[in-house]
C-alpha positions in Angstrom: 0.0 0.0 0.0 2.8 2.4 0.8 4.6 1.7 -2.4 1.4 2.1 -4.5 0.6 5.4 -2.8 4.0 6.9 -3.3 4.1 5.5 -6.8 1.0 7.5 -7.7 2.3 10.6 -6.2 5.7 10.2 -7.8 4.0 10.0 -11.2 2.0 13.1 -10.4 5.2 15.0 -9.4 7.0 14.0 -12.6 4.1 15.1 -14.8 3.7 18.5 -12.9 7.4 19.2 -13.0 7.7 18.3 -16.7 4.9 20.6 -17.6 6.2 23.5 -15.5 9.8 24.0 -16.7 11.3 20.7 -15.6 12.1 21.8 -12.1 10.4 21.9 -8.7 10.0 25.7 -8.3 6.3 25.4 -9.3 5.5 23.5 -6.2 6.5 26.3 -3.9 4.0 28.7 -5.5 5.8 32.1 -5.7 3.5 35.1 -6.4 4.0 38.1 -8.6 2.9 40.5 -5.8 5.0 39.0 -3.1 8.4 40.3 -1.8 9.7 36.8 -1.4 9.6 36.4 -5.2 12.4 38.9 -5.7 14.4 36.9 -3.2 13.6 33.8 -5.1 14.9 35.3 -8.3 18.0 36.4 -6.5 18.7 32.9 -5.3 17.2 30.7 -8.0 17.6 32.9 -11.1 15.6 35.3 -13.2 13.6 32.6 -14.9 11.9 31.7 -11.6 8.5 29.9 -12.1 5.8 32.2 -10.6 2.4 30.7 -11.0 0.3 32.8 -8.5 -0.5 36.4 -7.7 0.3 35.9 -4.0 3.0 33.6 -2.7 1.9 30.5 -0.7 3.2 28.8 2.4 5.6 26.7 0.5 7.8 29.7 -0.1 8.1 30.3 3.7 9.2 26.7 4.2 11.8 27.2 1.4 13.2 30.3 3.1 13.4 28.5 6.4 15.0 25.4 4.8 17.9 27.5 3.7 18.6 28.2 7.4 16.4 26.0 9.6 18.4 26.6 12.8 18.1 30.4 12.3 21.8 31.2 12.4 21.1 34.3 10.3 17.3 35.0 10.5 17.4 38.1 8.3 15.7 36.3 5.4 13.0 34.9 7.6 12.3 38.4 9.0 12.3 40.1 5.6 10.5 37.6 3.3 8.0 35.7 5.4 4.8 36.9 7.0 4.7 36.2 10.8 8.3 34.9 10.8 8.2 33.7 14.4 5.0 31.7 13.8 6.5 30.2 10.6 9.8 29.4 12.3 8.0 27.4 15.0 7.2 24.8 12.4 10.8 23.6 11.9 10.7 19.9 11.2 9.7 19.9 7.5 12.4 22.5 6.5 14.9 20.8 8.7 14.4 17.5 6.9 14.7 19.2 3.6 17.8 21.2 4.5 20.5 18.5 3.8 19.4 18.5 0.1 21.1 21.9 -0.1 24.3 19.9 -0.5 23.1 19.5 -4.1 22.8 23.3 -4.6 19.9 25.6 -4.6 17.9 23.5 -7.0 18.7 20.5 -4.9 17.0 22.2 -1.9 14.0 23.0 -4.0 13.7 19.4 -5.0 14.4 18.4 -1.4 11.1 19.9 -0.2 9.3 17.7 -2.8 11.3 14.6 -2.0 10.6 14.8 1.7 6.9 15.0 1.1 7.2 11.9 -1.2 8.9 10.1 1.7 6.1 11.3 3.9 3.6 9.7 1.6 5.4 6.4 1.8 5.8 6.5 5.6 2.2 7.6 6.1 0.8 4.8 3.9 2.9 2.2 5.8 2.0 3.5 9.3 -1.7 3.9 8.4 -1.8 0.4 7.1 -0.2 -0.9 10.3 -2.7 1.0 12.4 -5.5 -0.4 10.3 -4.2 -3.9 11.0 -4.0 -3.0 14.7 -7.6 -2.0 15.0 -9.0 -4.8 12.9 -9.9 -2.6 9.8 -9.9 -4.2 6.3 -6.7 -4.0 4.3 -8.0 -1.2 2.1 -8.1 1.1 5.0 -4.3 1.6 4.6 -5.1 3.9 1.7 -6.8 6.3 4.0 -3.5 8.3 4.2 -2.6 8.6 0.5 -6.3 9.3 -0.4 -6.5 12.2 2.1 -6.9 15.5 0.1 -4.6 17.1 2.7 -1.7 14.9 1.5 -2.3 16.0 -2.1 -2.3 19.6 -1.0 0.9 19.1 0.9 2.7 17.6 -2.1 1.6 20.2 -4.7 2.1 23.1 -2.3 5.3 22.2 -0.5 3.7 22.4 2.9 4.1 20.4 6.1 0.6 19.2 6.8 1.1 15.6 5.6 4.2 15.3 7.8 2.2 16.4 10.8 -0.5 13.7 10.1 2.2 11.0 9.7 3.6 11.9 13.2 0.1 11.8 14.7 -0.7 8.4 13.1 2.6 7.2 14.6 1.5 8.4 18.0 -1.8 6.6 17.9 -0.2 3.4 16.6 2.6 3.5 19.2 0.0 4.0 22.0 -2.1 1.1 20.8 1.0 -1.1 20.7 2.1 0.2 24.1 5.4 1.5 22.7 5.4 4.6 24.8 8.9 5.8 24.1 8.2 5.7 20.4 4.9 7.5 21.1 6.7 10.3 22.8 9.3 10.6 19.9 6.4 10.8 17.4 4.6 13.4 19.5 7.8 15.6 19.6 7.9 15.3 15.8 4.3 16.2 15.5 4.5 19.5 17.5 7.7 20.5 15.8 5.9 20.2 12.5 2.7 22.0 13.5 2.2 23.2 17.0 -1.5 22.4 17.0 -0.6 18.8 17.1 -0.3 19.1 20.9 -4.1 19.3 21.0 -4.4 15.8 19.3 -1.7 14.4 21.6 -3.5 15.7 24.6 -6.8 14.1 23.4 -5.0 10.8 22.7 -3.6 10.8 26.3 -7.1 11.4 27.6 -8.5 8.6 25.5 -5.9 6.0 26.5 -7.7 5.3 29.7 -6.3 1.8 30.3 -2.7 3.1 30.2 -0.8 4.3 33.4 -1.2 8.0 34.1 2.5 8.6 34.2 2.9 7.5 30.6 -0.1 9.5 29.5 1.4 12.6 31.3 4.8 12.1 29.6 3.1 11.8 26.2 1.9 15.4 26.6 4.6 16.9 28.9 7.7 16.0 26.9 6.6 17.4 23.5 5.1 20.3 25.3 8.5 21.2 26.9 10.3 20.7 23.6 7.8 22.9 21.8 8.1 25.6 24.4 11.9 25.5 24.3 12.0 25.7 20.5 9.5 28.6 20.5 11.6 30.5 23.1 14.7 30.0 21.0 12.8 31.3 17.9 11.7 34.4 19.7 15.3 35.1 20.8 16.6 34.8 17.3 13.8 36.2 15.2 12.4 39.7 15.5 8.7 40.1 14.5 6.3 42.9 14.7 3.4 40.9 13.3 0.9 38.8 15.2 1.1 35.1 15.5 -2.0 33.0 15.0 -4.5 34.3 12.6 -6.2 31.0 11.8 -8.8 31.0 14.6 -11.3 33.5 16.0 -13.2 33.6 19.3 -16.6 34.1 17.7 -18.2 30.8 16.6 -18.7 30.8 12.9 -17.5 34.4 12.7 -15.0 33.3 10.0 -17.7 31.7 7.9 -19.8 34.9 8.2 -16.8 37.0 7.2 -16.0 34.8 4.2 -19.6 35.0 3.1 -19.8 38.8 3.2 -16.4 39.5 1.7 -15.7 36.7 -0.7 -18.3 33.9 -1.3 -21.4 36.0 -2.1 -19.8 39.1 -3.8 -17.4 37.1 -5.9 -19.5 34.0 -6.5 -17.0 31.6 -4.9 -19.7 29.0 -4.4 -17.2 26.1 -4.7 -15.2 27.3 -1.7 -18.5 27.9 0.2 -19.5 24.3 -0.5 -16.2 22.9 0.7 -16.5 25.0 3.9 -20.0 23.6 4.4 -18.6 20.0 4.0 -16.1 21.0 6.6 -18.9 21.6 9.1 -20.6 18.3 8.2 -17.4 16.3 8.7 -16.8 18.0 12.1 -20.4 17.1 13.2 -19.9 13.5 12.1 -16.7 13.2 14.1 -18.2 14.6 17.2 -21.3 12.4 17.0 -19.2 9.3 16.4 -16.8 10.2 19.2 -19.7 10.5 21.6 -21.0 7.1 20.6 -17.8 5.1 20.3 -14.9 6.9 22.1 -12.2 5.0 20.2 -8.6 6.2 20.3 -8.8 7.2 16.6 -11.9 9.4 17.2 -10.1 11.0 20.2 -7.3 11.9 17.7 -9.9 13.2 15.2 -11.8 15.3 17.8 -9.7 18.4 18.4 -9.6 19.6 14.8 -13.3 18.9 14.5 -14.0 21.1 17.6 -11.9 23.9 16.1 -14.1 24.1 12.9 -16.6 26.7 14.3 -13.7 28.9 15.3 -11.8 28.9 12.0 -11.1 32.4 10.7 -12.3 33.8 7.4 -8.7 33.6 6.2 -8.9 29.8 6.5 -12.4 29.0 5.2 -12.2 31.6 2.4 -10.4 29.1 0.2 -11.2 25.4 -0.3 -7.6 24.3 0.0 -7.3 25.9 3.5 -10.5 24.2 4.6 -9.1 20.9 3.5 -5.9 21.5 5.4 -8.0 22.5 8.5 -9.9 19.2 8.8 -7.4 17.0 7.0 -5.6 15.7 10.1 -9.0 14.2 11.3 -10.0 12.6 8.0 -7.6 9.7 8.1 -8.6 8.8 11.7 -12.3 9.1 10.8 -11.9 6.8 7.8 -10.0 4.2 9.8 -12.7 4.2 12.5 -15.5 3.9 10.0 -13.9 1.0 8.2 -13.0 -0.8 11.4 -16.6 -0.6 12.6 -18.0 -1.8 9.3 -15.5 -4.7 9.4 -17.1 -5.7 12.6 -14.0 -6.0 14.8 -12.3 -3.8 17.3 -9.2 -4.7 19.1 -8.8 -3.4 22.7 -6.3 -0.6 23.4 -4.2 -2.9 25.5 -3.3 -6.5 25.2 -4.7 -8.9 27.9 -2.1 -9.9 30.5 -3.0 -13.6 30.3 -4.9 -15.9 27.9 -8.5 -16.7 28.9 -9.0 -19.9 30.8 -11.1 -22.5 28.8 -13.9 -24.1 30.7 -13.8 -27.9 31.0 
């Protein structure tokens, strides 16, 4: 399953690269109206591929991958919006950084190659988790088929890596490999800080595990995340705000997107995707209330965040997919396990049952 999934995505990457100049610059999505584009031309050459009006998140990851440890944060400060917020998400650019040994184009390809590796790892770990919970074999494709993974590959963003780490957390907890669960949890929060919400939910849901292990599952990545965030703020100067993806007013972002974009500009496709976002969130909450499986605990936090997403997120369909995407793989696994009619317990029995004579 992992090989088939990465094979499909590899073919997609080859086709897209071949039709956009033969290199990987297209995946980063530079924009004609963005200051980072001038920096891109300076580093990558005047024939830089610029497909959009506004630069997308992939350009920020590229800037950070050129200096992931922030030894000289001038580029982060000058060419990324919310540089401290961006720099918090270090794992994806850190994994891509060694490809700079192949030159600037090597680094550009490195961002794509890392995400292809993520597709393979995600397919493998999701298939193993499907086996663990008694889901049918086809459930292993729940990772590669997640639209968030497609968005990650074609936009050079870190969302798929975050989902891989969270799948690894759930799998390790189910198999009682707590050290590996903590390692995966650290990877998750260094990819996207919101992963700490999922890790906390998994710790709450693992009710049969010792409380010390559940505490460590949250505390260790929390400390690592706080330490890295403190380092970032010592290194990077920023006068812009941090989080702009959520609002305190329930469905305020949906109302704003309706007034400013969907209705006046006729963006009904984006509005429909945002509506599906709400439907999926409701399904997750209802199933969690009824079943309380570890997979639904992992899916719950991002579902509960849906009413509080800002207009900046729900305005575009791609951002809506990225907002709910971490929950989709866990939801599909739970549905397929239920339909398969089996559910393995969270922990293994300590002794075989005694057969009556």
